[in-house]
N, C-alpha and C positions, 0 to 999 in steps of 0.2 A: 862296220860301215861308218864312215866318218860323217858327222852331221854338224851343221852350223845353224845357229839361230839367226833369224833375219827379222828386221823390223817391217811391219806392214802398216799401211796408213789406215785401213779400215777393218782390220782383223778383230774379231771378238776375242778378248783376252781373258782367259780364266784366271781368277785371282783368289780362288778358294784355298783355305788352309788345308794342307795335307798333300798338295802336289807342288812340285817346284817348276816354275816356268821362268825361262831365262830372258830377261831384258826385252820382252815384247812391248810394243808401243801401239797405241791406238789413237785415232783422231779424238779431238775434244768432244765431238758429238757422241761417240760410242764408248768413251772411257768412263767407267762407272766404278765406284768403290765397292768392295765386297759387302754382301748383305750380312746382317746379323744372323747367328745360328737360328735355324728354324726349330720350332718345338712341336712335338706331337700333341694331338688332342686325346685326352684319356676317355676312350669309349670302350664299351664292353664287346661290341660286335665287330669281328674282323671284316676287312674289305673283301668283297667278292668280285668287284669290277673296278675299272678305273674311277668311275664316279664315286663309288663307295670308298675306295681307297683315298681319293682326294678329300672326301668328307672326313675320313678317319684321321688322316695325317695333316692335311693342309686346309682345314676349314676356313681359315682367315685369309687365304690367298685369293685376291679378286680375280675374276675371269680374265681381265686384261693382262694380268701377269701370267696366269696359268696358260694362256694361249700364245704367249710370247716365248719362243724357243731360247732367246738370249737370257731371259729370266731364269729358265731352268738351268742353263749352262752356268750362269754365275752362281747359282744356289745349289750346285752339286754337293752331295754329302761326301766329304773327303777325309774325315777323321773318325777314329773310333768313338771319341767322346760325343761327336755329333750324331753318329749312328745309334748310340745307346739311348738317345732321346726318342727314337722311333721304335726300336726293337728291344725286347727284353734281353739284356746281356748281363750275365753274372760278373762279378769282379774278376773271377778267374778267366772267363771268356774274354773280357776286355784286355787283360794282360797278355793273353795269347795272341789276340788280334793285333795288338800294338807291335808285338814281335814280328808278325807276318808282314805288316804294312811298312816296316823298315826296309824290307826287301821288295815286296810287291804292293805298291800303293793301292789305295781305295778311292773309287769315284763312282757315285750313283746319282743319276738325275732324279729330281723329285717325281717326275712322271713315272719312271720305272719303279721307284720305291713304292708308289701307290698301288702297284700290282702285287705286292708281297703281302701274304697273310702273316702278321707278326706273331700269331699264336702257334705257328707251325715251324719248328726248326728245320724240317725237311722240305719246306716249300720249294718247288722246282724253280721259281723265279729267284728266290733268295739265294739258292745255291750258285746261280750264275753271277750274282752281283756282290755277295757278302764274302769276305775272305774266310778261309778255313785254316786252322793250324796245320792241317795235313799238307798245305802248300810248302811248308818248310820241313816238316818231319819226314816227308817222302821226297825231298828235293834232290837226293842223290840219284834218283831215277830220271831218265830222260836227258835231253840235250838242250842247250840254249838256242841253237839254230838248226833244228833237225832237217829242215828243207834245204839247207845250204844256200840260202839266198845271198849271203855275202860272197860266196864263191862264184855265183852266177851273175853278179852285178858288174855290168860292163862300164858303167860310170856310177858314182854314188847315187843310190836310190832307184836305179833302173836295172831290173832283173830280166835277162834275156835267156830263157831256158828252152822254150819251144820255138821251132823254126819261124813261125809266122806271127808270133805275139810276144808282147813284153808286159811286165808289171812295173808301173810307175808309183813309187811310194813317196808321197808328198809331205807327210807329217807323221808324227807318232801320237798326236793329240786325239783323244776320243772323248765323247760325252760320258761314256761309262767304260770302266775297265773290267771286261769280262774275264772271269777267273780262269777260263779255258783258252785264253788268247794265244795264238800261235807265235805272236811277236812280243811275248811277255818280257823278253830280254831287254826291250827298249824302255820299259817303264822306269827303270832306275836312272835313266839319263835325263830326266826332266822333260819338259815340252819343247819340241823343236819343229821348225818348218824348213823346207829347203830354201836355200838362197836363190836369188835371181840367176846368179852364175851357174848354180847347180842345175836349175831347171833348163837353162839354155844349153848346158852340156847334154842333157837328156834329149832335148829337141834336135840338137845337131846329130846325135847318134841315129835318131829316127829318120832324119832326112837322108842320111848316107846309106841306109839299109832298106832298099825298096822291097825286100822280101817280107817286111813287117806290115801286116794289114790290120792288126787288132791290138789296141792299147787298153790295158786294164789299169784304171786309176784307183789307188788304194792308200792305206795308211798303217797305223792310226786310222782315222776316218777323214777322208778328204772333204766331207761336207762341213767340217769344223772351220774350213776356210771361208772367208767372206765370199758371197756369190759373185761379186765383181772380180775378185782376184781369181776365183776358180774359172770364170769365163775367159779371162786373159789366157790362161793355160790351155783350156779346151779349144779356143779359137785358133791358137797357134798349132795345136795338133791337127785340127781340121784343115789347115792350109796345106798340109803335107798330102800330096795327091794320092799316094799309094796306101794311106791309112783309110781303111774302109769303115771300121766301126770303132766306137769308144765304149768301154764298159766302166761303170763306177761301182766299186764295192763299198757298201756302207751299212751300218746298223741303225742309222737314225730313224727309219720307219718303225723300228721295234722299240728303241729305248728313248727316243725323243721325236715323235712324228710331227710335232709342231714345226720342225725345221723344214719340212717339205711344204713351203709356202708358195704363193703365187709368183713371187719374184724368181725363186729358184726354178720353178717349172717352166716359166716363160723363157728363161735363159736356156735351159736344156733343150727346149723345143726348137730353138734357133740353130742348133748345132748337131742335129741328128744325122745318121742314126746313132743314138745313144741307148745302151741297155743298162739297167740297174740290177745288180745282184745284192739282195739283202739277206737277213740272217735271223729268221724266226726259228726258235728251238722248241717251243712248247705252246699248246693251244691257248693257255692263259694270256699269251702275248698278243693274241688276235683280238684287239679291242676296236671300238668304233673309231677311235682316233687313228690307229694304225691302218684300218681299212680305208678311211678317208684320205690318208696320206698316199697310199698306193693308188687310189682312184685318181687323185690329182696328177700323179705321174703318168698314168695310163692315158688320161685325157690330153696330156701334153705330148703324146706320142712316144713315151718312154716305156717299153716293156719291162716287167718286173719279174725276176726269177728269185727263187729262194735256195739258199745253201745252208742246211742245218748241219750241226755237229752232233754226233752221237755221244751222249753224256750219261754217265752212271747216275741212276736215281733221279734223272730229269726227263729223259725221253726214250729210255732203253726198253720199250715194250711195244708190241704190235698195236695195242689199243691206243696208246698215246700218239704214236706216229701216224696211225690212220686218222685220228681226230685232227691232228695238226695239218696233215696234207689235204684232207677233205676241206678243212676250214680255209686253207690257203686258196684252193680253187674257188671257194665261195667269194673271196675278195679279189678274184681275178689275178692271183699270183701263181706262177707255175712252180711246183716243187722240182728243183733241178738236181741238186746233189744232196746226199747224206754222207758226210765225211766221217770216217774213223778219226777220233780225236788224235791230233798229232802228238808225237812223243816229245813234248815240251816239258822242261823242268818246271815243277810247281803245279802240274796238272794231273799227275798220276792217279790221284784219288777220284778223278772224273772219267778216267778212261775205262772202256769196257773191252772184253775179249772181241776179237774180229768176228768170231762166229755169231755174236749177238746181232750184229748188223745184217749178216746173211740171213739169219732166222727172221728178222723183222721184214726184210724184203720178200722172203718166201711167204710170210703170213699176210702180206699185202697183195701180192700178185694174184690176180684172179678174183679177189674178194672186194676190189674197188676198181674204179676206172684206171686204165694205164696212165692217164694224165696225172693221177695222184701218187704214182709210184716213182720216187726219185732214184737216181743211180747211186748206189753205194760205192764209194771210192776210198782207197787208201792212198794218201800222198806219201810217196816213198822217201825215206831218209836219203841224205847225200845228194839231193836234187834229182832223184830218179823219176819224179813226175807222178801223175795220177794213174792209178790202176783200178779199173772197175771190177768189183766182185759181185757175182750173182749166184743164186742157188744153182745146183747142177741139174738142169732139166734134160740134158743130152746124156743118155746112159751108154750109148755106143753109136758109132758112125762108120759106115763103109761107103764104097763107091755106089752101092745099090740102094741102101736104105739106112735110116736112122731109127733108133729106139728112143723115144721121147717120153718123159714123164710130165703130166700136166699139173695144174695147181691143186687138184684133188688127189694126187698120188697115183692116178691111173697111168698105165703104160700103153703107148701106141706105136705101131710101125708106121713110118713115113717114107714113101718111095722117094729116093733121091733121083732127080732128073739126070738123064745121060750126059756124058761129058764130051761126046764126039758127034757134032752135028745133030743133036737131039736124039741119037740112038744110044741105047744102053745095052751093054752086054748082059745076057741072061746068065745068072750065076746062082749057085746054091746059096740058101740063106746062111748067114754067118752063125757060127756057134755062139751061144750065149752062156754067161756064167749062171751058177745055181741061183744067185740072188735075183738076177734079172729074169730068169725062167720062172721063179716063184712070183715075181711081180706081174709077169705076163699071164700067168695062170689065174691070178686074182683080178685081172683087168676086166672092167665092164664098160662097154661091150667088149667081147674078146678081141684081142689085138689083131688076129688073123682076119676076122670079119671086117673090122674097120679098115684094115689095109686093102683088102680086096675091093671094098666099096670105093676107096680113094683111087685105086688103080683104074677102075672102070669109069670113073666120072669124067665127063667132057665138059669143059668150061667154054662158054660162048661169051666173047668180049667184043664190044663195039669197036 
């Protein structure tokens, strides 16, 4: 995918040491020099919440700065030496991480860093943000572009895979570089944004293809763009009559919720329907700040869905995923997808067996509200698209009946309604395997009794 850097008059320009950004320009109002390296405060007690983490790491940062998303963006931790001021890293670890960051850079917002317990090397927040030497020692596994986005790009930055929707990639700049990122291949190319000509080519393609009704705006993170610049793009998309909905994919509510400010929400409210998909992976990320950010979006008429990624040692248990998804519902965010971690180079150490995801869904279904159960999906390589995977609840199926297993492992016969004008042909019960017969024998209440009761039941509907 060919990319070109473009000047923006009011773009927030990251200038931190450790990431390379090409010739970005800002207005005199917004252009600011890089801050001095932040230093951690030596305290004995690890942070348990954002407030505690802020006190632990950033005690001397005033509230006006802490509540300013641009301050966090300018002061991202982008070098191993800066990181070592906050987290205990041995000289050997620092040498290893410097090797990693030559290939896969580092970037963590102060806000997200405040969620890390510095005393725990296996902290689930840390694993998402801090590089691991396994990113390069296991780098022969996986692919740079497993989803074949380049092959499905109709113009630079516009991926058209599904019939009625497209993916619009506006930038590769993110506030934080998540170690499991599916577009990790872009990190070595520095920070870029699409040019005006490239964006116009995308819009022209949308105008000429009236089968497209859904546009997903992604990156990088598109909310790194100035709100005014983002509005120009969104308003032009909204002018296209056959575009029904716009979706924004962003992790800002999780890693830098201060970005979800009144200006952004007011802008989005003017161009609905707009849906926002975000990316909480662990219950520790559900903070007062992130909840307030999601609430601001909802009050602006922007529904918020969550797309988690299944990650080894981070959220690969029923207990953690239950806590996460129930917590999401409490802040009015719908658990939407649980993704199998993509087969991306540099992420193999975070990937789990596929059956782990199936077992998690099986452990959630029936034990919590269906609203709290996401759809587990595998995004196939070579652009094959998303495939949902679920536990096997249907043991057998015929024209007359199904044998179904419920969340408790009980087996039930379910009468299959007839296929010819409501009439069903009376037929002998199908033979069942020894395993199914054993399950039926253990079922409580007996499957035959349950089936007979269902067959005799009459439903009265208004």
